[in-house]
C-alpha positions in Angstrom: 127.7 113.4 75.9 130.3 114.3 78.6 130.5 111.1 80.7 133.0 112.6 83.1 130.8 115.6 83.8 127.7 113.4 84.3 129.7 111.1 86.7 130.8 114.1 88.8 127.3 115.4 89.0 126.0 111.9 89.9 128.6 111.4 92.6 127.8 114.8 94.1 124.1 114.0 94.1 124.7 110.7 95.9 126.9 112.3 98.6 124.3 115.0 99.2 121.5 112.5 99.4 123.5 110.4 101.9 124.2 113.4 104.1 120.6 114.6 104.0 119.2 111.1 104.8 121.5 110.7 107.8 120.8 114.2 109.2 117.0 113.6 108.7 116.9 110.2 110.3 119.1 111.2 113.3 117.0 114.3 114.0 116.1 114.3 117.7 112.5 113.2 118.4 112.3 113.7 122.2 110.5 116.6 123.9 113.4 118.8 124.8 111.8 122.2 124.0 110.9 124.5 126.8 108.3 127.1 126.2 109.4 130.2 128.0 110.9 133.5 127.3 113.7 134.0 124.7 116.6 133.7 127.3 115.1 130.6 128.9 114.5 129.0 125.5 118.1 129.6 124.5 119.4 127.8 127.6 116.7 125.2 128.2 115.4 124.5 124.7 117.7 125.1 121.8 121.0 124.2 123.5 119.9 120.6 124.7 118.4 120.1 121.2 121.6 120.6 119.4 123.6 118.7 122.0 121.3 115.7 121.5 121.5 116.1 117.7 125.3 116.1 117.8 125.3 113.1 120.2 123.1 111.1 117.9 125.4 111.7 114.9 128.6 111.1 116.9 127.2 107.9 118.4 126.1 106.6 115.0 129.5 107.0 113.3 131.3 105.7 116.4 129.2 102.5 116.4 130.0 102.0 112.7 133.7 102.5 113.3 133.9 100.2 116.4 131.5 97.5 115.4 131.5 97.7 111.6 127.7 97.7 111.7 124.9 100.2 111.2 123.6 99.2 114.6 121.0 97.0 116.2 117.2 96.7 115.9 114.2 96.3 118.2 115.2 92.6 118.4 118.2 92.2 120.7 119.9 89.4 118.7 119.2 90.9 115.3 121.5 93.5 113.6 120.6 95.9 110.9 122.5 93.9 108.3 120.5 90.7 109.1 117.3 92.6 108.6 118.5 94.1 105.3 119.4 90.6 104.1 116.1 89.3 105.2 113.7 91.9 103.8 115.4 93.8 100.9 115.8 90.9 98.5 112.0 90.4 98.7 111.4 94.0 97.8 114.1 94.0 95.2 112.2 91.2 93.4 109.1 93.3 93.4 111.0 96.4 92.2 112.8 94.5 89.4 109.6 93.0 88.1 107.6 96.2 88.3 110.4 98.1 86.6 110.6 95.7 83.7 106.8 95.6 83.4 106.5 99.4 83.5 108.9 99.8 80.6 107.8 96.9 78.3 104.1 97.3 78.8 104.3 101.1 79.0 106.0 101.3 75.6 103.3 99.1 74.0 100.6 101.1 75.7 102.2 104.3 74.4 102.3 102.9 70.9 98.6 102.0 71.2 97.8 105.5 72.4 99.7 107.0 69.5 98.1 104.8 66.8 94.6 105.3 68.0 94.8 109.0 68.9 92.2 109.9 66.3 90.0 106.8 66.5 87.2 105.6 68.7 89.7 103.4 70.5 91.3 106.6 72.0 89.1 106.2 75.1 91.0 102.9 75.7 94.3 104.5 74.8 94.9 108.1 76.1 91.7 107.9 78.1 92.8 105.0 80.3 96.4 106.4 80.5 95.0 109.7 81.9 92.6 107.9 84.2 95.2 105.7 85.9 97.6 108.7 86.2 94.8 110.8 87.8 93.6 108.2 90.4 95.8 108.0 93.6 97.8 104.8 93.8 96.4 103.8 97.2 92.8 104.0 95.8 93.8 101.4 93.1 95.2 99.1 95.8 92.0 99.5 97.8 89.9 98.5 94.7 92.2 95.5 94.1 91.7 94.5 97.8 87.9 94.8 97.4 87.8 92.7 94.3 90.1 90.1 95.8 88.1 89.9 99.0 84.7 89.5 97.4 85.4 87.8 94.0 88.8 86.1 94.3 90.6 83.8 96.8 92.3 86.7 98.6 94.4 84.3 100.8 96.0 82.9 97.7 96.8 86.3 96.2 98.0 88.4 99.1 99.3 85.8 101.4 103.0 85.9 102.3 103.1 82.1 102.7 103.0 81.4 98.9 106.1 81.4 96.7 104.4 83.8 94.3 103.5 86.3 97.0 105.5 88.9 95.1 103.3 88.8 92.0 100.3 90.8 93.2 102.4 93.6 94.8 104.6 93.8 91.7 101.6 94.2 89.4 100.1 96.9 91.6 103.4 98.7 91.8 103.8 98.7 88.0 100.5 100.4 87.2 101.4 104.0 87.7 104.9 103.9 86.3 103.6 101.9 83.3 101.2 104.8 82.5 104.0 107.2 83.0 106.1 105.4 80.4 103.1 105.2 78.1 102.7 108.9 78.3 106.4 109.5 77.6 106.3 107.1 74.6 103.2 108.6 73.2 104.4 112.2 73.5 107.8 111.2 71.9 106.0 109.6 69.0 103.7 112.6 68.5 106.8 114.9 68.6 108.3 113.1 65.7 105.0 112.8 63.8 105.1 114.8 60.6 108.9 114.9 60.3 110.4 114.6 56.8 111.7 111.1 57.3 108.3 109.9 58.5 106.6 111.3 55.5 109.2 109.8 53.3 108.7 106.4 54.9 104.9 106.6 54.4 105.5 107.7 50.8 107.5 104.5 50.1 104.4 102.5 51.1 105.4 101.4 54.6 102.6 100.7 57.0 102.2 102.6 60.2 103.5 99.5 62.2 106.6 99.3 60.1 107.3 103.1 60.4 106.9 103.0 64.2 109.2 100.0 64.6 111.9 100.9 62.1 112.0 104.7 62.5 110.0 106.5 65.2 110.4 104.0 68.1 114.2 103.8 67.7 114.5 107.6 68.0 112.1 107.5 71.0 114.4 105.2 72.9 116.7 108.0 73.8 113.9 109.9 75.4 112.9 106.9 77.4 116.5 106.1 78.5 116.9 109.6 80.0 113.9 109.0 82.2 115.0 105.6 83.5 116.1 106.9 87.0 112.8 108.8 87.4 110.9 105.6 86.5 112.9 103.7 89.2 112.2 106.4 91.8 108.4 106.1 91.0 108.6 102.3 91.3 110.3 102.5 94.7 107.9 105.1 96.1 105.0 103.0 94.9 106.6 99.8 96.4 106.7 101.4 99.8 103.0 102.3 99.8 101.9 99.0 98.2 103.8 96.8 100.6 102.4 98.6 103.6 98.8 98.4 102.3 99.0 94.7 101.2 101.0 93.5 104.2 103.8 92.1 102.0 106.8 91.1 104.1 109.4 93.3 102.4 111.5 96.4 103.0 108.5 98.7 102.6 106.6 97.1 105.4 109.7 96.8 107.6 110.8 100.4 107.2 107.4 101.6 108.3 107.9 99.7 111.5 111.4 101.0 111.8 110.0 104.6 111.6 107.8 104.0 114.6 104.7 102.7 112.7 103.7 100.5 115.6 102.9 102.9 118.5 101.4 102.0 121.8 100.6 105.6 122.7 99.8 108.7 120.8 102.1 111.8 121.0 105.4 113.2 120.0 108.3 110.7 120.4 106.0 107.8 121.3 107.0 105.7 118.3 110.2 103.7 118.7 112.4 104.2 115.7 115.4 102.2 114.5 117.6 104.8 112.8 120.3 102.4 111.7 117.8 100.2 109.9 116.1 103.2 108.2 119.5 104.5 107.0 120.3 100.9 105.8 117.2 100.6 103.8 117.8 104.1 102.5 121.2 103.1 101.3 119.7 100.0 99.5 117.2 102.2 97.7 119.9 104.7 96.8 122.1 102.0 95.5 119.3 100.6 93.3 118.7 104.1 91.8 122.4 104.5 91.4 122.6 101.3 89.3 119.9 102.6 87.1 121.7 105.9 86.7 124.8 104.1 85.6 122.7 102.0 83.2 121.3 105.2 81.8 124.8 106.7 81.2 126.0 103.5 79.5 123.0 103.4 77.2 123.2 107.1 76.3 126.9 106.7 75.5 126.0 103.8 73.1 123.2 105.9 71.5 125.6 108.8 71.1 128.3 106.6 69.5 125.8 105.2 67.1 124.5 108.7 66.2 128.1 109.8 65.6 
């Protein structure tokens, strides 16, 4: 594996993602377009639009240079950095737990799916994996809310006042990526099924559990490692939706407000947005994914050295 080449590609991807995010967040949202003929539109619509767009970008970078900050928020005494410190660690806890649960439980689920692919238990194996991948995530959250409201002490499960308030969101976030990992593991095991070394292992009298643990699963780890950044992206995207639906006081909920989620009137430009805060949370998410990318490169290097 060429680490230098992978590092250059990763660095280029990070820079492009940063540029795209900043350009998207600073996109003008005021009603500057004038519906007239082509000449009038050129002077009264397009020109002011680009002037405002340029002004947004220049002002953003000037503020960073002068104040060493991403800007302010809707609260006059609160900076973007204070909001990031307040909310992102809460979401990072949910992300970390969901990521670890997705990998560990997903691998075990994939092994179960593989072992029972030709038995009656397959409905609990590949059947449930397919079902949870087919059902939209928000529908699962709604079902969880319904069960908690009617059959469980909902205030104890989804309340932000408890020290374990991260537990329910983390479990809900982990469901889809866990099934994703289970599908990856199962397919990797099936791909190796019937290989010469597998038949040799069975011929020596090894049981299926021993063959999986000693031979097949080790070779499947490389396939799983290559998908670690994708798994993290799925976890983060789920976290944004789950936090909003459950009301968890984390980055997912706060970024929805920063994007103008609380509007007093309906219409274009009616939602107050906090561009500095949106970019700040975007940087946090990007940094988290970047760490997982680096972890992937380190693990793949170790696997390559062992293989050599």
